[in-house]
SEGU-92890 format. One record per residue: residue in one letter; x, y, z of N, C-alpha, C, O in turn. Coordinates in steps of 0.02 Angstrom, whole numbers, padded with zeros to 5 digits, always signed. Layout:
<atoms>
AXYZXYZXYZXYZ...
</atoms>
This chain:
<atoms>
M+00068+02474-00358+00095+02487-00291+00156+02443-00277+00204+02463-00244L+00152+02381-00303+00209+02335-00293+00270+02361-00330+00325+02363-00303D+00260+02379-00394+00317+02402-00434+00347+02465-00404+00408+02471-00398F+00304+02511-00384+00327+02575-00359+00367+02568-00294+00417+02602-00284G+00344+02522-00250+00375+02517-00184+00433+02468-00179+00462+02459-00126Q+00450+02437-00237+00501+02385-00234+00568+02410-00208+00602+02377-00169N+00588+02469-00231+00651+02500-00207+00635+02568-00177+00639+02619-00212P+00617+02569-00113+00595+02633-00084+00654+02681-00074+00671+02699-00017I+00684+02702-00130+00740+02749-00126+00710+02819-00114+00650+02830-00120E+00755+02865-00098+00733+02932-00080+00686+02963-00132+00635+02993-00115R+00705+02955-00196+00665+02987-00249+00594+02958-00251+00545+02995-00260Q+00587+02892-00242+00521+02861-00242+00478+02888-00185+00420+02905-00195L+00508+02893-00125+00471+02917-00067+00451+02990-00076+00397+03010-00055L+00494+03028-00109+00480+03099-00122+00420+03104-00170+00375+03144-00159L+00421+03063-00223+00365+03063-00271+00300+03043-00237+00248+03072-00250S+00305+02992-00194+00246+02968-00158+00218+03024-00114+00157+03035-00113A+00263+03058-00077+00240+03113-00033+00209+03169-00073+00158+03197-00052Q+00238+03187-00130+00211+03241-00171+00142+03222-00198+00096+03264-00201F+00135+03159-00218+00069+03136-00242+00017+03141-00186-00038+03167-00198L+00034+03116-00126-00014+03117-00070-00030+03188-00049-00087+03203-00030H+00019+03232-00052+00009+03302-00032-00044+03334-00076-00082+03377-00054K-00046+03312-00139-00094+03340-00187-00161+03302-00185-00214+03332-00189E-00156+03235-00179-00216+03192-00186-00259+03189-00124-00321+03191-00130L-00228+03183-00065-00268+03173-00004-00317+03230+00011-00374+03216+00028P-00296+03294+00004-00345+03348+00018-00408+03343-00026-00463+03359-00004V-00398+03321-00089-00456+03314-00134-00505+03262-00107-00565+03274-00103R-00477+03204-00087-00519+03150-00061-00553+03170+00005-00612+03156+00016L-00516+03204+00048-00544+03225+00113-00599+03277+00102-00651+03275+00135A-00588+03324+00055-00638+03377+00043-00704+03347+00019-00758+03369+00039H-00699+03297-00025-00761+03263-00049-00799+03232+00009-00860+03237+00013R-00763+03201+00055-00796+03169+00113-00828+03221+00158-00883+03210+00184V-00795+03277+00169-00823+03331+00211-00888+03356+00180-00939+03364+00215A-00887+03368+00114-00947+03392+00080-01005+03343+00089-01062+03363+00101E-00990+03278+00083-01042+03227+00092-01068+03226+00164-01128+03223+00175L-01021+03228+00212-01041+03225+00282-01085+03284+00302-01125+03279+00349E-01078+03341+00266-01118+03400+00284-01186+03401+00249-01227+03444+00264N-01197+03354+00204-01260+03356+00165-01298+03290+00167-01325+03268+00116L-01301+03259+00226-01335+03195+00231-01409+03204+00246-01428+03253+00279P-01451+03159+00221-01523+03166+00233-01543+03146+00304-01502+03122+00343Y-01606+03156+00321-01637+03136+00385-01603+03167+00446-01607+03141+00502G-01569+03224+00436-01538+03257+00493-01477+03221+00520-01454+03235+00575L-01450+03174+00480-01392+03136+00504-01330+03180+00513-01289+03168+00558S-01324+03231+00469-01265+03275+00473-01260+03312+00540-01206+03332+00560A-01317+03320+00574-01316+03358+00637-01302+03314+00698-01295+03339+00754K-01297+03249+00688-01285+03204+00745-01214+03214+00771-01167+03225+00733K-01208+03211+00838-01144+03226+00871-01085+03184+00843-01032+03211+00830H-01097+03119+00834-01042+03076+00812-01022+03090+00739-00963+03085+00721I-01072+03107+00698-01057+03122+00628-01016+03188+00625-00969+03194+00585L-01035+03236+00667-00998+03299+00670-00926+03287+00693-00879+03320+00669Q-00918+03240+00738-00850+03225+00763-00807+03199+00706-00749+03219+00698V-00835+03152+00665-00797+03125+00609-00783+03181+00558-00728+03186+00531R-00834+03223+00546-00823+03279+00498-00766+03323+00522-00724+03344+00482D-00765+03338+00587-00711+03381+00615-00642+03350+00604-00594+03385+00590W-00638+03283+00611-00574+03249+00599-00551+03260+00527-00493+03274+00513Y-00599+03253+00481-00583+03261+00410-00562+03333+00395-00515+03345+00357V-00598+03381+00424-00581+03452+00413-00511+03466+00440-00471+03500+00408E-00497+03440+00500-00432+03451+00531-00376+03422+00488-00324+03455+00478S-00386+03362+00463-00335+03330+00421-00327+03369+00356-00271+03377+00331F-00382+03393+00327-00380+03433+00266-00338+03496+00278-00295+03513+00237R-00351+03530+00334-00313+03591+00350-00239+03576+00359-00196+03612+00334D-00225+03522+00396-00155+03504+00408-00117+03495+00342-00060+03517+00334L-00150+03461+00294-00118+03447+00230-00110+03510+00188-00059+03521+00155R-00163+03553+00189-00161+03613+00147-00111+03665+00173-00083+03703+00134T-00100+03665+00239-00054+03714+00267+00018+03688+00265+00065+03726+00280F+00027+03624+00249+00095+03597+00246+00129+03621+00181+00100+03613+00127P+00189+03649+00186+00221+03676+00125+00237+03620+00075+00237+03561+00092H+00250+03641+00013+00264+03593-00040+00324+03549-00021+00374+03574+00006V+00319+03484-00035+00372+03437-00016+00427+03439-00070+00417+03418-00126K+00486+03467-00050+00539+03477-00099+00598+03429-00092+00630+03411-00141D+00612+03408-00030+00671+03365-00021+00658+03313+00033+00603+03308+00060A+00710+03273+00048+00703+03217+00094+00683+03240+00165+00646+03206+00199A+00708+03298+00186+00691+03323+00253+00616+03340+00256+00582+03323+00305D+00591+03372+00204+00519+03387+00200+00479+03323+00202+00427+03318+00235E+00504+03273+00164+00468+03210+00158+00461+03175+00227+00409+03147+00242L+00514+03179+00267+00511+03148+00334+00460+03184+00378+00422+03152+00414K+00460+03251+00374+00410+03289+00413+00340+03272+00390+00294+03265+00430F+00332+03267+00324+00266+03251+00296+00243+03182+00319+00184+03172+00333T+00289+03134+00322+00272+03067+00344+00248+03067+00417+00203+03030+00436E+00279+03110+00458+00257+03117+00528+00185+03143+00530+00144+03120+00569L+00171+03193+00486+00104+03220+00482+00054+03165+00463-00001+03160+00491L+00074+03123+00414+00030+03068+00392+00017+03019+00449-00039+02994+00457R+00068+03006+00490+00059+02961+00547+00005+02988+00594-00038+02951+00618G+00007+03054+00606-00042+03086+00649-00112+03080+00620-00161+03066+00656I-00118+03090+00554-00184+03086+00520-00210+03014+00524-00269+03003+00537Y-00166+02966+00512-00184+02895+00514-00213+02877+00582-00264+02843+00587R-00180+02901+00635-00203+02887+00703-00269+02923+00718-00314+02895+00749R-00274+02985+00695-00335+03025+00709-00398+02990+00684-00450+02993+00717H-00393+02959+00626-00453+02930+00594-00463+02856+00612-00507+02823+00584A-00424+02831+00659-00426+02759+00673-00496+02734+00690-00514+02679+00671N-00534+02774+00727-00600+02750+00750-00659+02779+00712-00715+02780+00737A-00646+02801+00651-00700+02832+00612-00759+02785+00602-00817+02806+00604V-00745+02719+00592-00800+02673+00577-00846+02664+00637-00907+02673+00630P-00821+02647+00697-00867+02641+00754-00902+02706+00772-00960+02705+00794V-00867+02763+00764-00899+02827+00782-00955+02842+00732-01009+02865+00752M-00943+02831+00667-00996+02839+00617-01054+02792+00633-01113+02811+00628A-01037+02731+00652-01089+02681+00666-01135+02705+00722-01195+02693+00720K-01106+02738+00772-01147+02763+00827-01197+02815+00802-01256+02814+00820G-01173+02860+00758-01218+02911+00731-01275+02881+00691-01333+02901+00699V-01259+02833+00648-01310+02801+00606-01358+02761+00650-01419+02760+00638S-01331+02728+00702-01372+02689+00747-01422+02733+00785-01479+02714+00795E-01399+02792+00805-01445+02839+00839-01502+02859+00793-01560+02864+00814L-01485+02872+00729-01537+02891+00680-01587+02834+00673-01647+02845+00669R-01561+02772+00670-01605+02714+00662-01654+02710+00720-01714+02699+00710E-01628+02718+00781-01672+02716+00840-01725+02770+00837-01783+02759+00853E-01704+02831+00816-01750+02888+00811-01807+02872+00763-01866+02881+00778L-01787+02848+00704-01838+02834+00652-01883+02777+00674-01943+02776+00658R-01855+02729+00712-01895+02673+00735-01948+02698+00785-02006+02677+00782T-01928+02741+00831-01976+02765+00882-02029+02809+00849-02086+02812+00873Q-02011+02843+00794-02061+02884+00759-02100+02843+00708-02142+02870+00671Q-02087+02778+00707-02120+02733+00658-02111+02757+00586-02154+02747+00544R-02054+02788+00573-02041+02810+00505-02000+02756+00468-01982+02705+00497L-01988+02768+00404-01955+02717+00363-01888+02693+00393-01850+02733+00421T-01875+02629+00386-01811+02603+00411-01765+02584+00353-01705+02574+00363E-01793+02578+00292-01750+02565+00234-01723+02633+00211-01761+02676+00191L-01658+02641+00214-01629+02706+00199-01578+02699+00142-01518+02700+00154P-01602+02692+00079-01555+02679+00025-01502+02733+00017-01444+02718+00001E-01521+02797+00029-01471+02851+00020-01415+02844+00071-01356+02856+00055I-01434+02826+00133-01383+02818+00186-01336+02760+00169-01276+02765+00179H-01365+02706+00143-01324+02648+00125-01275+02665+00070-01216+02647+00072Q-01301+02701+00020-01259+02721-00036-01202+02765-00012-01145+02757-00032F-01219+02813+00032-01168+02858+00059-01115+02818+00098-01055+02828+00088L-01139+02773+00142-01091+02736+00184-01046+02691+00142-00986+02684+00157D-01074+02660+00090-01033+02619+00045-00976+02661+00016-00918+02642+00018G-00994+02719-00011-00944+02764-00042-00895+02790+00010-00835+02794-00003F-00921+02808+00069-00879+02837+00121-00827+02786+00145-00768+02802+00151Y-00850+02725+00159-00804+02674+00185-00755+02650+00132-00698+02634+00147L-00778+02647+00069-00733+02626+00015-00677+02678+00007-00619+02662+00000S-00698+02742+00010-00649+02797+00005-00600+02794+00064-00541+02806+00056R-00627+02777+00123-00584+02773+00183-00532+02717+00175-00474+02725+00195I-00554+02660+00147-00506+02605+00135-00450+02630+00089-00391+02617+00101G-00470+02667+00037-00420+02694-00011-00371+02742+00023-00311+02737+00013I-00398+02788+00063-00355+02837+00096-00307+02802+00144-00248+02819+00146R-00333+02752+00181-00291+02718+00230-00238+02673+00197-00184+02663+00223I-00255+02647+00138-00205+02607+00101-00149+02654+00076-00090+02637+00082L-00168+02712+00048-00118+02758+00021-00072+02784+00077-00011+02783+00069I-00102+02806+00133-00061+02831+00188-00021+02773+00220+00039+02779+00232G-00056+02718+00232-00024+02661+00265+00035+02634+00225+00086+02615+00253Q+00028+02633+00159+00081+02608+00116+00142+02654+00120+00198+02631+00124H+00129+02720+00118+00185+02768+00122+00222+02762+00189+00283+02761+00191I+00183+02757+00243+00214+02750+00309+00253+02685+00314+00309+02683+00339A+00223+02631+00288+00254+02564+00293+00321+02561+00255+00366+02524+00274L+00327+02601+00201+00390+02601+00163+00447+02632+00204+00505+02623+00188H+00429+02667+00258+00479+02696+00302+00500+02648+00358+00552+02656+00390E+00457+02598+00370+00471+02552+00426+00527+02505+00405+00541+02496+00346P+00560+02473+00455+00610+02422+00437+00576+02368+00395+00522+02345+00412S+00608+02348+00340+00573+02303+00293+00565+02234+00323+00611+02205+00352K+00503+02208+00315+00489+02139+00337+00501+02093+00278+00492+02113+00221P+00521+02030+00291+00532+01985+00234+00469+01976+00192+00414+01970+00219N+00477+01975+00126+00422+01966+00078+00368+02020+00083+00311+02008+00063H+00385+02078+00109+00336+02133+00112+00360+02193+00072+00419+02212+00075I+00314+02224+00035+00327+02289+00006+00274+02335+00036+00217+02337+00014G+00294+02371+00088+00246+02411+00125+00195+02365+00159+00214+02319+00196L+00130+02378+00145+00077+02338+00176+00065+02273+00139+00033+02227+00165I+00092+02268+00078+00077+02210+00036+00127+02155+00048+00188+02166+00046C+00102+02095+00061+00146+02037+00068+00149+02004+00000+00098+01983-00028T+00210+01998-00027+00217+01970-00095+00206+01894-00095+00194+01864-00147K+00211+01864-00035+00201+01791-00030+00150+01778+00026+00164+01744+00075C+00090+01805+00016+00037+01797+00066+00005+01727+00057-00019+01711+00003S+00005+01687+00110-00025+01621+00107-00096+01624+00135-00105+01634+00196P-00147+01616+00092-00217+01621+00117-00231+01570+00172-00270+01584+00218V-00200+01511+00167-00213+01459+00218-00186+01480+00286-00219+01470+00337L-00126+01510+00287-00097+01531+00351-00135+01590+00380-00146+01593+00441V-00155+01638+00337-00195+01695+00361-00262+01670+00388-00287+01693+00439A-00291+01620+00352-00355+01591+00374-00348+01559+00443-00391+01566+00485Q-00292+01525+00453-00280+01491+00517-00279+01542+00575-00308+01530+00628D-00245+01598+00563-00243+01652+00613-00313+01680+00627-00333+01689+00684A-00350+01693+00572-00418+01721+00579-00463+01673+00617-00504+01694+00658I-00455+01608+00602-00496+01557+00636-00480+01556+00711-00526+01553+00752N-00416+01558+00728-00397+01558+00799-00427+01618+00836-00453+01611+00891D-00424+01677+00804-00452+01737+00835-00528+01731+00843-00555+01747+00896A-00561+01708+00790-00635+01703+00792-00657+01651+00843-00705+01661+00880R-00621+01594+00846-00639+01542+00894-00629+01565+00966-00667+01547+01011S-00577+01604+00978-00565+01627+01047-00621+01674+01069-00641+01674+01127I-00647+01715+01022-00704+01759+01039-00766+01717+01052-00804+01730+01098C-00776+01665+01010-00834+01621+01019-00829+01584+01086-00879+01576+01120M-00770+01562+01103-00759+01528+01168-00778+01574+01226-00810+01554+01274R-00755+01636+01218-00768+01685+01272-00843+01698+01280-00869+01705+01335E-00878+01699+01222-00950+01716+01224-00993+01656+01244-01041+01664+01281Y-00976+01597+01218-01019+01538+01227-00990+01485+01272-01025+01439+01295G-00925+01490+01286-00892+01436+01325-00874+01377+01282-00849+01327+01308D-00887+01382+01217-00872+01326+01171-00866+01355+01101-00890+01410+01088A-00834+01318+01056-00830+01342+00986-00825+01282+00939-00785+01237+00952P-00865+01282+00885-00861+01227+00837-00791+01224+00806-00754+01273+00805E-00773+01165+00780-00708+01157+00746-00713+01190+00677-00767+01197+00649V-00655+01209+00650-00653+01235+00582-00599+01197+00544-00541+01197+00564S-00620+01163+00489-00572+01125+00449-00550+01167+00389-00592+01197+00356V-00485+01168+00376-00459+01208+00319-00434+01160+00265-00396+01114+00278Y-00456+01172+00204-00435+01131+00147-00397+01175+00098-00424+01224+00072G-00335+01159+00085-00294+01199+00039-00221+01193+00061-00207+01175+00118S-00176+01210+00015-00104+01203+00032-00077+01267+00063-00086+01321+00035P-00044+01261+00121-00014+01321+00152+00044+01348+00110+00067+01404+00120D+00068+01308+00062+00125+01330+00020+00102+01376-00037+00143+01411-00067F+00036+01377-00051+00013+01422-00105+00014+01494-00080-00015+01510-00029V+00049+01538-00118+00054+01609-00098+00039+01654-00157+00048+01634-00215F+00016+01715-00143+00006+01765-00196+00010+01834-00162+00003+01838-00101P+00021+01888-00200+00028+01954-00168-00040+01980-00145-00088+01983-00183Y-00044+01999-00082-00106+02028-00055-00090+02066+00010-00034+02061+00036V-00139+02103+00035-00130+02138+00099-00157+02092+00154-00217+02084+00160P-00113+02061+00194-00135+02010+00242-00187+02037+00292-00232+02000+00312S-00180+02101+00312-00227+02128+00362-00298+02130+00333-00347+02119+00369H-00305+02146+00268-00371+02146+00236-00400+02075+00235-00458+02065+00251L-00358+02028+00215-00381+01959+00209-00402+01932+00278-00452+01898+00284H-00362+01948+00329-00378+01927+00397-00445+01956+00418-00487+01920+00447H-00455+02020+00405-00517+02054+00425-00578+02019+00394-00627+02006+00428M-00574+02004+00329-00631+01973+00294-00644+01902+00319-00701+01884+00332L-00591+01863+00325-00600+01793+00346-00623+01789+00419-00665+01747+00436F-00596+01832+00461-00617+01834+00531-00692+01845+00535-00727+01812+00574E-00717+01892+00495-00788+01910+00496-00831+01850+00474-00881+01834+00505L-00810+01818+00419-00849+01762+00392-00849+01702+00440-00901+01672+00452V-00791+01686+00467-00786+01629+00513-00825+01644+00577-00859+01601+00604K-00819+01706+00602-00855+01725+00664-00930+01717+00655-00965+01692+00699N-00956+01740+00597-01028+01733+00583-01049+01660+00582-01101+01641+00609S-01008+01618+00549-01024+01546+00545-01022+01514+00614-01066+01474+00631L-00971+01531+00654-00966+01502+00721-01028+01520+00762-01055+01477+00797R-01048+01583+00756-01107+01604+00796-01170+01567+00774-01209+01545+00815A-01178+01560+00707-01238+01526+00681-01240+01453+00703-01292+01428+00725V-01183+01419+00697-01181+01347+00716-01191+01340+00791-01228+01296+00814Q-01158+01382+00829-01162+01378+00902-01235+01390+00926-01260+01355+00969D-01267+01440+00896-01337+01455+00915-01383+01396+00897-01428+01379+00934R-01370+01367+00839-01414+01313+00815-01407+01249+00856-01455+01214+00869F-01345+01235+00877-01332+01171+00912-01324+01179+00987-01304+01131+01022A-01339+01239+01013-01327+01252+01085-01365+01202+01129-01337+01177+01178D-01429+01188+01112-01470+01144+01155-01477+01074+01126-01520+01035+01147S-01435+01059+01076-01442+00993+01043-01394+00943+01075-01340+00961+01100D-01414+00880+01073-01370+00827+01098-01317+00808+01045-01266+00778+01060D-01332+00826+00981-01285+00811+00928-01225+00858+00931-01233+00916+00949P-01166+00833+00914-01108+00878+00914-01115+00929+00857-01142+00914+00804A-01090+00989+00868-01093+01041+00816-01049+01021+00757-00991+01003+00766P-01076+01022+00695-01036+01002+00637-00981+01055+00624-00991+01114+00636P-00923+01033+00599-00869+01081+00588-00885+01128+00530-00923+01112+00485I-00855+01187+00533-00859+01235+00478-00803+01218+00430-00748+01199+00452R-00815+01224+00365-00764+01207+00315-00739+01270+00280-00780+01311+00257L-00674+01278+00276-00646+01335+00240-00602+01307+00184-00552+01273+00198V-00620+01321+00122-00585+01294+00064-00549+01350+00027-00579+01402+00013V-00486+01339+00010-00448+01388-00029-00437+01359-00099-00408+01306-00107A-00461+01396-00151-00453+01372-00220-00412+01422-00259-00423+01483-00256E-00364+01396-00297-00319+01438-00335-00339+01437-00408-00332+01386-00442G-00365+01493-00432-00384+01497-00503-00335+01541-00541-00289+01570-00511G-00344+01544-00607-00298+01585-00648-00307+01659-00634-00258+01696-00631E-00371+01681-00627-00385+01752-00616-00396+01768-00543-00375+01820-00518D-00430+01722-00509-00450+01735-00440-00422+01682-00392-00410+01625-00411V-00412+01704-00330-00405+01656-00276-00472+01658-00240-00494+01712-00220T-00505+01601-00231-00571+01601-00199-00568+01562-00134-00541+01507-00131L-00597+01591-00082-00602+01557-00018-00676+01547-00003-00716+01594-00007K-00694+01486+00015-00764+01472+00031-00769+01452+00104-00732+01409+00128V-00815+01484+00140-00828+01467+00210-00899+01437+00213-00948+01472+00198S-00904+01373+00231-00969+01338+00232-00987+01318+00303-00946+01290+00339D-01049+01332+00322-01071+01309+00388-01138+01275+00384-01173+01281+00333E-01157+01240+00437-01223+01209+00442-01260+01242+00501-01284+01208+00546G-01262+01308+00497-01292+01346+00553-01365+01365+00543-01391+01409+00577G-01398+01330+00495-01470+01343+00486-01488+01390+00430-01545+01393+00409G-01438+01427+00405-01450+01470+00347-01490+01533+00362-01510+01546+00419I-01502+01571+00309-01538+01635+00314-01598+01630+00267-01589+01607+00210P-01658+01649+00289-01715+01648+00241-01701+01694+00182-01668+01745+00189R-01729+01675+00124-01714+01713+00063-01736+01786+00069-01705+01832+00042S-01791+01796+00106-01816+01864+00114-01768+01907+00155-01769+01968+00150G-01725+01874+00195-01680+01913+00238-01611+01922+00209-01568+01955+00238L-01599+01892+00149-01530+01894+00121-01507+01965+00105-01449+01982+00115A-01554+02006+00080-01534+02075+00062-01512+02113+00125-01468+02157+00121N-01542+02096+00182-01526+02133+00244-01453+02126+00266-01426+02171+00298I-01422+02070+00248-01354+02060+00275-01304+02110+00246-01250+02118+00273W-01323+02143+00191-01277+02192+00160-01293+02263+00182-01260+02310+00160T-01342+02272+00226-01358+02340+00247-01319+02357+00311-01296+02313+00347Y-01312+02422+00322-01275+02444+00382-01321+02452+00442-01299+02475+00495L-01383+02432+00434-01431+02444+00488-01459+02378+00513-01515+02375+00539Y-01420+02325+00506-01447+02259+00521-01392+02218+00555-01334+02222+00536S-01410+02180+00606-01361+02136+00636-01396+02074+00661-01453+02077+00686T-01362+02016+00655-01391+01955+00682-01369+01944+00754-01392+01899+00788A-01323+01987+00777-01299+01980+00846-01358+01987+00894-01402+02029+00884K-01358+01946+00946-01415+01945+00992-01425+02013+01025-01482+02036+01032S-01370+02045+01046-01379+02108+01083-01339+02162+01048-01282+02175+01067P-01369+02195+00997-01332+02249+00965-01311+02300+01018-01346+02312+01067V-01254+02329+01006-01227+02376+01055-01274+02436+01060-01294+02464+01009D-01290+02456+01121-01332+02514+01131-01288+02576+01125-01242+02585+01165P-01301+02619+01074-01256+02676+01063-01251+02721+01124-01201+02756+01133R-01303+02720+01166-01301+02764+01225-01250+02739+01276-01227+02777+01319Q-01233+02674+01272-01186+02647+01321-01114+02650+01296-01067+02638+01334V-01106+02666+01232-01038+02666+01205-01018+02737+01189-01026+02761+01133E-00992+02771+01239-00974+02841+01228-00899+02849+01214-00877+02902+01193D-00861+02796+01226-00789+02802+01221-00767+02788+01150-00773+02733+01125A-00741+02840+01118-00720+02833+01047-00660+02787+01040-00645+02766+00984D-00627+02771+01095-00567+02729+01089-00583+02655+01101-00538+02614+01106S-00648+02639+01104-00663+02569+01119-00650+02523+01059-00659+02463+01064G-00629+02553+01002-00601+02512+00949-00651+02470+00910-00711+02474+00923P-00627+02430+00864-00670+02394+00817-00715+02342+00849-00765+02323+00820V-00698+02318+00910-00740+02267+00942-00811+02293+00949-00859+02254+00949V-00818+02359+00955-00883+02391+00962-00929+02371+00905-00990+02372+00912L-00900+02353+00848-00941+02339+00788-00981+02275+00794-01023+02261+00751A-00970+02235+00846-01002+02170+00852-01077+02175+00840-01105+02132+00805G-01110+02225+00867-01183+02227+00861-01208+02278+00811-01268+02292+00810Y-01165+02305+00770-01188+02355+00721-01203+02325+00653-01231+02359+00611G-01185+02261+00642-01198+02231+00577-01155+02261+00522-01177+02265+00465Y-01094+02283+00538-01052+02315+00488-01003+02266+00456-00973+02280+00404G-00996+02207+00487-00944+02160+00465-00948+02141+00392-00899+02146+00356L-01007+02118+00370-01012+02093+00301-01008+02148+00249-00969+02141+00202P-01046+02203+00255-01040+02254+00203-00970+02283+00198-00946+02297+00143I-00935+02292+00255-00868+02320+00251-00819+02267+00224-00772+02285+00188S-00829+02204+00241-00786+02151+00212-00793+02150+00136-00744+02141+00100R-00855+02159+00112-00865+02159+00039-00829+02218+00006-00802+02212-00049L-00828+02275+00041-00791+02333+00014-00716+02319+00012-00683+02338-00037Y-00689+02286+00063-00618+02268+00063-00603+02224+00003-00552+02233-00031A-00647+02175-00011-00637+02130-00068-00640+02170-00133-00599+02161-00178R-00690+02215-00138-00700+02251-00201-00645+02302-00214-00630+02319-00271Y-00615+02328-00160-00563+02379-00169-00507+02354-00214-00481+02392-00255F-00488+02291-00207-00435+02263-00248-00463+02220-00305-00428+02175-00330G-00525+02233-00326-00552+02200-00385-00583+02132-00372-00596+02094-00419G-00595+02114-00308-00627+02050-00293-00700+02060-00276-00731+02110-00296D-00729+02013-00239-00800+02019-00219-00814+01968-00163-00775+01923-00150L-00871+01978-00132-00894+01932-00080-00967+01916-00094-01008+01960-00102Q-00982+01851-00096-01051+01829-00109-01073+01781-00054-01034+01740-00030I-01136+01786-00036-01163+01741+00015-01221+01702-00016-01268+01732-00043I-01218+01636-00012-01273+01594-00037-01297+01551+00021-01257+01519+00055S-01362+01551+00032-01387+01517+00092-01442+01467+00075-01481+01475+00028M-01444+01413+00115-01498+01365+00111-01534+01366+00178-01509+01341+00228E-01592+01396+00179-01629+01401+00243-01644+01331+00268-01667+01288+00230G-01632+01319+00331-01643+01253+00360-01581+01210+00359-01580+01156+00388Y-01529+01234+00325-01467+01195+00323-01406+01238+00343-01378+01228+00396G-01387+01284+00300-01327+01324+00317-01312+01376+00263-01352+01388+00219T-01253+01405+00268-01234+01461+00225-01164+01449+00196-01120+01424+00230D-01156+01469+00133-01089+01468+00101-01071+01540+00084-01110+01577+00053A-01011+01560+00104-00986+01627+00085-00928+01617+00037-00882+01578+00052Y-00930+01651-00019-00876+01647-00069-00839+01713-00071-00867+01765-00088L-00775+01711-00054-00733+01771-00055-00686+01765-00114-00640+01724-00115H-00697+01808-00164-00655+01808-00225-00602+01862-00219-00619+01920-00206L-00539+01845-00229-00485+01893-00226-00451+01895-00294-00431+01843-00320N-00445+01954-00323-00414+01961-00389-00339+01953-00382-00307+01987-00342R-00310+01908-00421-00237+01897-00414-00197+01925-00472-00136+01917-00474L-00230+01959-00520-00194+01983-00579-00164+02052-00569-00117+02070-00603G-00192+02090-00522-00168+02159-00511-00184+02204-00570-00147+02251-00583T-00239+02189-00605-00256+02230-00665-00312+02278-00651-00330+02318-00695S-00341+02277-00591-00401+02319-00580-00381+02390-00558-00331+02400-00523Q-00421+02437-00581-00411+02508-00561-00441+02518-00492-00485+02481-00471E-00417+02569-00457-00445+02584-00392-00518+02605-00399-00531+02651-00438P-00565+02573-00364-00636+02592-00372-00653+02652-00329-00668+02646-00270L-00648+02712-00359-00663+02772-00320-00738+02786-00320-00770+02781-00371P-00766+02805-00261-00838+02818-00259-00856+02880-00299-00915+02898-00302
</atoms>
């Protein structure tokens, strides 16, 4: 993607548009087929149908768009892509509402709550969505006025320490709003170290990890006379990977509960959002606070570019999260 986007001349943009014109309908069609064949009656839920309709609409828009032959076609096609990108902006919270309704239903019927097929589907669905949004977003970004050190969405000199600082500020302000206080976060690493990455992905993952740590520490020390210990964020530069570690002393997670943190049906938030109260599809990603989607989706963001996210916990003490980012650019796109 870096090589291709380095000189976004007309011919490159035309090739990119022709590729997307052929590739996107295939990816969208697969998602529609999956959305129509989900177990436990999930396919019939209102919110799932809404997401399916968005995918069908985008599929139709792309299939009815004539073959991209020249620069004028390419500009029109880019406008179409902008519309598709906006249409799907809230797919994650809307899907979450549908899955959450199913969870409540199964709970009231005292039926199984472990839904491996649903988890497998959601992993594939969200990974595919990250891929689609990267492909469309990159094409659109190549049309925008160029930002220094950026090739489309990719920053060629992304500083993990500076992105971490931004993510920490955002997470602490949310913690302040919720609790009236927020533990300190110490960052260890050089702000001068840079490597090519998508800063928005890195921000998303670090924000999630820091937010979880802040909440754990704040809950644990809320009624204590001792000051809350700071959270530590360490950036390590390896030959193959850049690794970021977020360590807290928030009491940890029992070993029996560790598997739950990767499921889409689990949240440690005190008051998970009641799907019946969230009817507005435009309420944006903040809605995810009580759906427990942060960690599994962050892991997918890491894996999309060949990295990973691991959580190691000491019950009674705290949790360490290791975020590995591949810096070689040798990994293939992981298609579900």
